[in-house]
Backbone as numpy.savetxt, mean C-alpha at the origin, in Angstrom:
# Nx Ny Nz CAx CAy CAz Cx Cy Cz
12.35 -0.64 7.24 12.07 -1.03 5.86 12.67 0.01 4.94
13.35 -0.42 3.93 13.92 0.46 2.93 12.83 0.81 1.93
12.43 2.07 1.89 11.32 2.45 1.02 11.76 3.19 -0.23
13.03 3.49 -0.34 13.48 4.25 -1.50 13.23 3.50 -2.81
13.19 2.18 -2.76 12.95 1.40 -3.97 11.65 0.61 -3.90
10.80 0.91 -2.93 9.57 0.14 -2.73 8.72 0.08 -3.99
8.53 1.21 -4.64 7.64 1.23 -5.80 8.27 0.62 -7.06
9.54 0.25 -6.98 10.16 -0.44 -8.12 10.13 -1.95 -7.94
9.69 -2.41 -6.77 9.60 -3.85 -6.50 8.39 -4.45 -7.20
8.37 -5.76 -7.28 7.23 -6.47 -7.84 5.97 -6.12 -7.03
4.87 -5.90 -7.74 3.63 -5.43 -7.12 3.12 -6.34 -6.00
3.21 -7.65 -6.18 2.72 -8.57 -5.15 3.53 -8.45 -3.86
4.81 -8.20 -3.98 5.65 -8.01 -2.80 5.29 -6.70 -2.11
5.10 -5.66 -2.90 4.71 -4.36 -2.34 3.38 -4.49 -1.60
2.43 -5.20 -2.17 1.14 -5.42 -1.52 1.33 -6.02 -0.13
2.13 -7.05 -0.03 2.37 -7.70 1.25 3.03 -6.77 2.26
4.02 -6.01 1.81 4.72 -5.08 2.70 3.78 -3.99 3.18
3.04 -3.41 2.25 2.13 -2.30 2.59 1.05 -2.77 3.56
0.42 -3.90 3.27 -0.63 -4.39 4.18 -0.06 -4.75 5.55
1.15 -5.26 5.58 1.78 -5.55 6.87 2.02 -4.27 7.66
2.53 -3.24 7.01 2.79 -1.97 7.68 1.49 -1.32 8.15
0.43 -1.45 7.37 -0.87 -0.92 7.78 -1.38 -1.67 9.00
-1.16 -2.95 9.05 -1.63 -3.78 10.16 -0.82 -3.53 11.44
0.50 -3.39 11.31 1.37 -3.34 12.48 1.69 -1.92 12.95
1.96 -1.01 12.01 2.51 0.30 12.38 1.60 1.49 12.17
0.72 1.45 11.21 0.00 2.64 10.79 -1.50 2.48 10.98
-2.11 3.47 11.60 -3.55 3.44 11.85 -4.37 3.89 10.66
-3.71 4.44 9.65 -4.43 4.91 8.46 -3.49 4.91 7.25
-4.12 5.01 6.10 -3.37 5.08 4.84 -2.54 6.35 4.79
-3.12 7.47 5.24 -2.41 8.74 5.24 -1.18 8.68 6.15
-1.29 8.01 7.27 -0.15 7.86 8.16 0.95 7.03 7.49
0.57 5.99 6.78 1.54 5.17 6.04 2.27 6.02 5.00
1.50 6.78 4.22 2.09 7.62 3.18 3.08 8.62 3.78
2.68 9.22 4.87 3.53 10.21 5.53 4.78 9.57 6.13
4.60 8.48 6.85 5.73 7.83 7.53 6.79 7.37 6.55
6.36 6.83 5.42 7.32 6.28 4.45 7.55 7.17 3.24
7.02 8.40 3.30 7.20 9.38 2.24 6.87 8.80 0.86
5.69 8.21 0.78 5.22 7.61 -0.47 4.24 8.55 -1.16
4.22 8.51 -2.48 3.26 9.29 -3.25 1.99 8.47 -3.41
0.88 9.05 -2.99 -0.40 8.33 -3.00 -0.75 7.83 -4.40
-0.63 8.68 -5.40 -0.99 8.29 -6.76 -0.18 7.12 -7.28
1.12 7.13 -7.00 2.00 6.06 -7.47 1.67 4.73 -6.80
1.44 4.77 -5.50 1.10 3.54 -4.78 -0.27 3.03 -5.21
-1.25 3.91 -5.33 -2.58 3.50 -5.77 -2.53 2.86 -7.15
-1.73 3.44 -8.04 -1.61 2.90 -9.40 -0.99 1.51 -9.37
0.06 1.34 -8.59 0.73 0.04 -8.51 -0.23 -1.03 -7.97
-1.00 -0.68 -6.97 -1.95 -1.64 -6.39 -3.11 -1.90 -7.35
-3.54 -0.89 -8.07 -4.63 -1.06 -9.04 -4.23 -2.02 -10.16
-2.96 -2.03 -10.52 -2.48 -2.96 -11.54 -2.67 -4.41 -11.11
-2.67 -4.65 -9.80 -2.91 -5.99 -9.25 -4.40 -6.24 -9.04
-5.20 -5.19 -9.15 -6.63 -5.32 -8.90 -6.99 -5.05 -7.45
-6.18 -4.25 -6.76 -6.41 -3.94 -5.34 -6.64 -2.46 -5.15
-7.46 -2.14 -4.15 -7.64 -0.76 -3.75 -7.72 -0.70 -2.24
-7.46 0.48 -1.70 -7.45 0.65 -0.24 -8.87 0.65 0.31
-9.06 -0.12 1.38 -10.34 -0.17 2.09 -10.13 0.44 3.47
-10.68 1.65 3.71 -10.45 2.31 5.00 -11.08 1.59 6.18
-12.14 0.83 5.97 -12.77 0.12 7.08 -11.88 -0.96 7.67
-11.14 -1.65 6.81 -10.23 -2.70 7.29 -8.78 -2.21 7.36
-8.54 -0.99 6.86 -7.19 -0.41 6.82 -6.21 -1.33 6.11
-6.62 -1.79 4.92 -5.75 -2.61 4.10 -6.17 -2.52 2.64
-5.27 -2.96 1.76 -5.61 -3.06 0.36 -6.32 -4.38 0.15
-7.44 -4.33 -0.57 -8.22 -5.53 -0.84 -8.48 -5.65 -2.33
-8.73 -6.88 -2.75 -9.03 -7.17 -4.14 -10.33 -6.50 -4.55
-10.32 -5.87 -5.72 -11.50 -5.21 -6.26 -12.31 -6.24 -7.02
-13.55 -6.54 -6.59 -14.36 -7.50 -7.34 -14.73 -6.95 -8.72
-14.67 -7.81 -9.70 -14.99 -7.40 -11.09 -16.43 -7.73 -11.40
């Protein structure tokens, strides 16, 4: 996966890619960040704009109930 432009992609696409990588390749959010050299704050902000946050129990980003 080309990650150099990941955070410039549309948020919904990034959500799908990130959750797929968490499901298939990475056992934790920290492992994902390290493997793809992503900045935690930037990724969290992008997902928050969609209304999603990381859930460590399911190891995926989930919709934040309002």
